Phi, psi and omega in degrees: 000132182288159181310310185292322176298315177302316175290329171295324179294311184300316177298320182297318184295326183290314177295322179294320183293319186286321175298320186291330180271355183304316179310327179298333187283314180291328181291311180296325183294313181298322182292316187292323175299327178287330175278324173252094192292347176265004181272155178258136188291321181301317182294319178296318177294322175303310184291320182298327176295319178297315182299321178303308180297328171295317180302306176313310187288331191252002179300134179227105179308328189297341182284346177079017174255134178295141183300328181293317185287326179291318179292325174301325178290321183275334170299308179297321180295315182293329172296313179293325171301310181310305178308321178293317192290327182271002180293129185279344181260139186290155177301324188291327171293315178304315184298314173310311181291318176304310181300316178304317186292325177295320181297320186300314185288329174291320178294325183294328175294329184277319192248351170093347176233150181274113187286159186260158180302327175302320184285329172289320187294333178302331184248001177219101182288335178297315180298320176299315180291328176291321183283333172304310179299317176303309182296324182286328185265009179244147182259125186284135183283165180291321180299312178299320182293322182284322183280329182244003181101158188300324183264010186295145180244124186280166182276114191240048176292344184217159179292160178315305180307318176295313184296318178307307185296324182295323180290330172296314180294323173304309184296322174295325177294318184290328175289328177291320178296328178289351179263355178282150170311159186298320181295321176295326171295319182296323180296314179298319182299312183296324189278311195255347168262310179278354181057030169282146172285163178305317180300315174299314180302314184303315176299318185295322184264007183046049174226152186293154178299324182294321177291321177300317182293321185293314173302324180290317174305315186297316177308314181297314183299321182293321178301317181292333183275328179278322183273121183291142180296000000 
């Protein structure tokens, strides 16, 4: 076979492979669209096609990874990059809010209750401006408007790509919590949902604070073992 014929055959194989894997793009796009409610399916498919082409062109079977698995990673990555590009809120604003979120949970460990963003804003004008900018730059979904009222402002502590990953992680975490013993589930709910201190939980359950702390740490250790990092 001549070099020209071989090149033509290679191009034909490449196009055939891309067409064969295109349904994977739509599959991943539908999954991402369910997690990132403000995304457009057509935009996700367009970004995913770029990832698919890169996957087919860069795939090396010698690495021991199946082409479909490799393509899925690059397709997902291209879609998440597209979400970042289309995010109307700047990374600087997102970063300010993420750091405030980290401070909230650090303070919660120190004082036993989770402070609100309003409390943090009173001592941090930059955070107040960042949250206002995030609200102004974001478009409310119809579902959010129906459930929370016309003037509702969504929690936008992370960019769309991060929110997508966070929702997937949240679902995985809920499934892991459901596998814990009932008492440990209750302790986590009282501490992280009801914002009760471990001492208050001990009083409510008629258990010593030391035992509550042990059960709390045991529950966290089990979750770390169950939920992939």
